[in-house]
C-alpha positions as CSV (number, residue, x, y, z in Angstrom):
1,X,-49.6,-3.3,4.0
2,X,-47.0,-4.2,6.5
3,X,-45.1,-2.2,8.3
4,X,-42.0,-2.5,10.6
5,X,-40.0,-0.4,13.0
6,X,-36.4,-0.1,14.3
7,X,-33.5,1.7,15.7
8,X,-30.1,1.0,14.4
9,X,-27.5,1.2,17.1
10,X,-23.9,0.7,18.0
11,X,-21.3,0.0,20.1
12,X,-17.8,0.7,19.1
13,X,-18.8,0.8,15.2
14,X,-20.5,-3.0,15.8
15,X,-23.9,-1.5,14.6
16,X,-27.0,-3.7,14.3
17,X,-30.6,-3.2,13.8
18,X,-33.0,-3.6,16.2
19,X,-36.6,-4.5,16.5
20,X,-38.7,-4.3,19.4
21,X,-40.2,-8.2,19.5
22,X,-42.8,-7.1,22.2
23,X,-44.9,-5.2,20.2
24,X,-44.5,-6.4,16.9
25,X,-44.2,-10.1,14.9
26,X,-40.6,-10.5,13.2
27,X,-41.1,-13.2,10.6
28,X,-38.3,-14.5,9.0
29,X,-35.9,-12.7,10.9
30,X,-32.8,-14.9,9.1
31,X,-33.7,-14.1,5.5
32,X,-34.7,-10.1,6.9
33,X,-30.8,-9.7,8.2
34,X,-29.5,-10.3,5.0
35,X,-32.1,-8.0,3.5
36,X,-31.2,-5.4,5.5
37,X,-28.0,-5.5,6.4
38,X,-27.1,-4.5,3.1
39,X,-25.0,-1.4,2.8
40,X,-25.9,-0.4,-0.6
41,X,-29.5,-1.8,-0.8
42,X,-30.9,-2.3,3.0
43,X,-30.1,0.0,5.8
44,X,-26.8,-1.5,6.2
45,X,-25.5,-3.5,9.4
46,X,-23.7,-5.9,11.2
47,X,-26.6,-7.9,11.7
48,X,-30.1,-8.0,13.1
49,X,-31.0,-8.5,17.1
50,X,-34.8,-9.3,18.4
51,X,-35.5,-7.6,22.0
52,X,-37.9,-10.6,23.3
53,X,-39.6,-11.1,26.0
54,X,-37.7,-14.1,28.5
55,X,-39.4,-17.1,30.8
56,X,-36.4,-16.8,33.0
57,X,-34.5,-12.9,32.7
58,X,-35.6,-9.6,32.1
59,X,-35.4,-9.7,28.2
60,X,-34.4,-12.0,25.7
61,X,-31.9,-11.4,22.7
62,X,-31.8,-13.4,19.8
63,X,-29.1,-12.4,17.0
64,X,-28.6,-12.8,13.2
65,X,-25.5,-12.2,11.5
66,X,-25.4,-10.1,7.6
67,X,-25.2,-13.4,6.2
68,X,-28.6,-14.5,8.1
69,X,-26.9,-17.0,10.4
70,X,-27.8,-17.0,13.9
71,X,-25.2,-16.3,16.3
72,X,-24.6,-16.9,20.3
73,X,-24.0,-13.7,21.7
74,X,-22.5,-10.3,20.7
75,X,-21.6,-8.2,23.7
76,X,-21.8,-4.8,21.9
77,X,-25.0,-5.5,20.9
78,X,-26.1,-6.9,24.3
79,X,-25.0,-3.2,25.4
80,X,-27.5,-1.6,22.9
81,X,-30.2,-3.9,24.1
82,X,-29.4,-2.9,27.6
83,X,-29.5,0.9,26.7
84,X,-33.1,0.1,24.1
85,X,-35.0,-1.2,26.8
86,X,-34.1,1.7,28.9
87,X,-34.6,4.3,26.7
88,X,-37.8,3.2,25.5
89,X,-39.7,2.6,28.6
90,X,-39.4,-1.2,28.5
91,X,-38.0,-1.1,32.1
92,X,-36.5,1.6,34.8
93,X,-33.9,-1.0,35.9
94,X,-29.9,0.0,35.8
95,X,-29.2,-3.4,36.4
96,X,-30.6,-6.0,34.1
97,X,-30.7,-9.7,33.0
98,X,-30.4,-10.7,29.4
99,X,-31.5,-14.2,28.1
100,X,-28.5,-15.4,25.1
101,X,-27.9,-18.2,23.8
102,X,-25.0,-17.9,25.1
103,X,-26.4,-17.7,28.6
104,X,-27.3,-15.1,31.1
105,X,-25.8,-11.6,31.0
106,X,-26.0,-9.4,33.2
107,X,-26.4,-5.3,32.2
108,X,-25.4,-2.4,34.4
109,X,-26.3,0.9,32.9
110,X,-23.8,3.8,33.9
111,X,-24.2,7.6,32.8
112,X,-25.2,8.7,29.7
113,X,-28.5,10.1,27.5
114,X,-30.9,9.2,25.0
115,X,-28.1,9.7,22.6
116,X,-25.0,7.3,24.0
117,X,-24.7,5.5,26.9
118,X,-21.8,3.7,28.9
119,X,-22.7,0.4,29.9
120,X,-20.4,-2.2,31.8
121,X,-21.6,-6.2,31.0
122,X,-20.9,-8.9,32.7
123,X,-19.5,-11.4,30.2
124,X,-19.5,-14.6,32.3
125,X,-16.2,-16.6,32.5
126,X,-14.4,-17.5,29.8
127,X,-14.5,-21.1,28.0
128,X,-10.6,-23.0,27.6
129,X,-12.1,-26.2,27.3
130,X,-11.2,-27.2,23.4
131,X,-14.4,-29.3,22.7
132,X,-16.6,-26.4,24.6
133,X,-14.9,-24.1,22.4
134,X,-14.7,-25.9,20.4
135,X,-11.5,-26.2,18.5
136,X,-10.0,-29.7,17.1
137,X,-7.2,-29.3,19.8
138,X,-5.9,-31.9,22.4
139,X,-4.0,-29.5,24.9
140,X,-5.7,-27.3,27.0
141,X,-5.4,-24.5,27.2
142,X,-5.0,-23.7,23.6
143,X,-1.9,-21.6,23.5
144,X,0.3,-20.2,20.6
145,X,-1.1,-23.8,18.5
146,X,0.9,-23.8,15.0
147,X,-2.1,-23.3,12.2
148,X,-1.4,-22.9,8.7
149,X,-3.1,-20.5,6.9
150,X,-2.5,-19.2,3.3
151,X,1.1,-20.6,3.2
152,X,2.0,-18.9,6.5
153,X,2.4,-20.9,10.1
154,X,0.2,-18.4,12.5
155,X,-0.3,-18.9,16.2
156,X,-3.5,-19.1,17.9
157,X,-4.8,-19.4,21.3
158,X,-8.4,-20.5,21.5
159,X,-10.8,-18.8,24.2
160,X,-15.0,-19.5,24.1
161,X,-17.1,-16.3,25.4
162,X,-20.5,-18.0,24.2
163,X,-19.0,-17.8,20.8
164,X,-16.1,-19.4,19.5
165,X,-12.6,-17.4,19.5
166,X,-9.1,-17.7,17.6
167,X,-6.7,-15.1,18.8
168,X,-3.9,-14.1,17.2
169,X,-0.9,-12.4,18.2
170,X,0.9,-10.6,15.6
171,X,2.6,-7.5,14.1
172,X,1.5,-5.1,11.3
173,X,-2.1,-5.9,11.9
174,X,-2.9,-2.3,9.3
175,X,-1.4,-4.3,6.9
176,X,-3.2,-7.4,7.0
177,X,-5.2,-8.6,4.3
178,X,-8.1,-9.9,6.4
179,X,-10.7,-10.3,3.1
180,X,-8.2,-12.5,2.1
181,X,-7.3,-14.8,5.1
182,X,-10.0,-13.9,7.3
183,X,-12.1,-16.8,5.6
184,X,-9.4,-19.5,5.8
185,X,-9.7,-18.9,9.6
186,X,-13.5,-19.1,9.9
187,X,-13.8,-21.9,7.8
188,X,-10.5,-24.5,8.8
189,X,-11.4,-27.3,9.2
190,X,-10.0,-27.4,13.2
191,X,-13.0,-25.6,14.0
192,X,-16.4,-27.3,13.6
193,X,-18.6,-24.2,14.0
194,X,-16.2,-22.2,12.4
195,X,-15.0,-18.9,14.3
196,X,-14.4,-15.3,14.8
197,X,-11.0,-14.7,14.6
198,X,-8.9,-12.0,16.6
199,X,-5.4,-10.0,15.2
200,X,-3.5,-8.8,18.3
201,X,-1.6,-6.7,18.5
202,X,0.4,-6.1,22.0
203,X,1.1,-2.1,23.1
204,X,1.8,-2.7,26.8
205,X,0.9,-4.3,29.7
206,X,-2.3,-2.5,29.7
207,X,-3.3,-1.9,25.9
208,X,-3.6,-4.1,22.8
209,X,-4.8,-3.0,19.4
210,X,-7.3,-5.2,17.2
211,X,-8.3,-6.1,14.4
212,X,-11.6,-8.9,14.0
213,X,-12.9,-11.4,11.5
214,X,-16.1,-12.4,12.9
215,X,-18.1,-15.4,11.7
216,X,-20.8,-15.2,9.4
217,X,-20.3,-10.8,8.6
218,X,-16.6,-10.9,7.9
219,X,-14.5,-8.0,9.0
220,X,-16.5,-5.4,11.5
221,X,-15.3,-2.4,13.2
222,X,-15.3,-4.2,16.8
223,X,-16.5,-7.4,18.0
224,X,-17.2,-7.1,22.1
225,X,-16.6,-11.0,22.7
226,X,-13.6,-10.8,20.8
227,X,-12.2,-8.0,22.8
228,X,-12.7,-10.3,25.7
229,X,-11.3,-13.3,24.4
230,X,-7.8,-11.6,23.5
231,X,-8.0,-9.7,27.0
232,X,-7.9,-13.7,28.5
233,X,-5.7,-14.6,25.9
234,X,-3.4,-12.1,26.5
235,X,-3.3,-12.7,30.0
236,X,-2.9,-16.3,29.5
237,X,0.2,-15.9,27.8
238,X,1.7,-13.0,30.3
239,X,1.5,-10.6,27.6
240,X,-1.1,-8.3,30.2
241,X,-2.4,-7.4,33.2
242,X,-6.2,-8.6,34.0
243,X,-7.5,-4.8,32.9
244,X,-6.3,-4.2,29.5
245,X,-7.9,-1.2,26.6
246,X,-8.8,-2.2,23.9
247,X,-8.1,0.0,20.6
248,X,-10.6,-1.3,17.8
249,X,-10.8,0.5,14.5
250,X,-14.4,1.6,16.1
251,X,-13.4,2.9,19.4
252,X,-12.3,1.4,22.6
253,X,-13.6,-1.2,25.0
254,X,-12.6,-1.4,28.7
255,X,-12.0,-5.3,29.8
256,X,-11.4,-6.9,33.1
257,X,-10.6,-10.2,33.8
258,X,-11.5,-10.5,37.3
259,X,-9.0,-12.7,39.2
260,X,-11.2,-13.6,42.1
261,X,-14.5,-14.8,40.5
262,X,-13.2,-15.8,36.9
263,X,-15.6,-13.4,35.0
264,X,-14.6,-11.0,32.6
265,X,-16.3,-7.5,32.1
266,X,-16.8,-5.1,29.2
267,X,-17.8,-1.4,29.3
268,X,-18.3,0.9,26.7
269,X,-20.6,2.9,24.9
270,X,-24.2,2.2,23.3
271,X,-24.9,5.2,20.5
272,X,-28.6,5.1,18.7
273,X,-27.8,6.5,15.2
274,X,-31.5,6.8,14.0
275,X,-34.7,5.3,14.3
276,X,-37.3,4.1,11.0
277,X,-40.0,2.6,9.6
278,X,-39.9,-0.5,7.1
279,X,-42.7,-0.5,4.7
280,X,-43.7,-3.7,2.6
């Protein structure tokens, strides 16, 4: 009978199941992600992350949403990958390169222990060209573009952090019915590859509150690339400075959009929840 070892980890409440692809073969990870992500009949997670060998980097990350679709990148997951490979003796480096479908990410391990560690990820430069996000809008950048959803006009600002994001600045985000409006944003024909949607409340020049509807996963407690996209959109709309704290349902992320090299840096905790073994 086949056995698969796994580790459940979370970053700001964005929880995934992590598997070591160096030592075990994971067949049909898309189906496995659906089965294991179920919070009643499975382990429960936002998806499945495989840690694999890379020809160009220290490691490669392949990730699948809870609906089985493959995602390009997740900032919170990349932090957890950094902690996993260090904790499990796959590397002794504290500066790690990670291959993703959204390009190479640079991970820096900071203070922490076997349970929790603070980690910074260089998320790269934000993409603002509509065709590359992608979003079917001619103007560049896409800032406060009116979009009708559920009989209401919402103003969206679009950014890619390796995956597409539509950022909506609004008030009273706690009162929003995301299970109703989230899928309408995600599947709107304006977004040829669907989209993640961030609903953001500006607190002050250095602070944002955010809820997120993730493509392929629904509402999650956090989204690292979404927090980065929200920070970039806030700067472009002159709502915030380049260094902000983003409050999410699952915790806080520190985001800096560096004005010198145009790169976005995300810092937050990566936490090991438990380890286990699947049988069958």
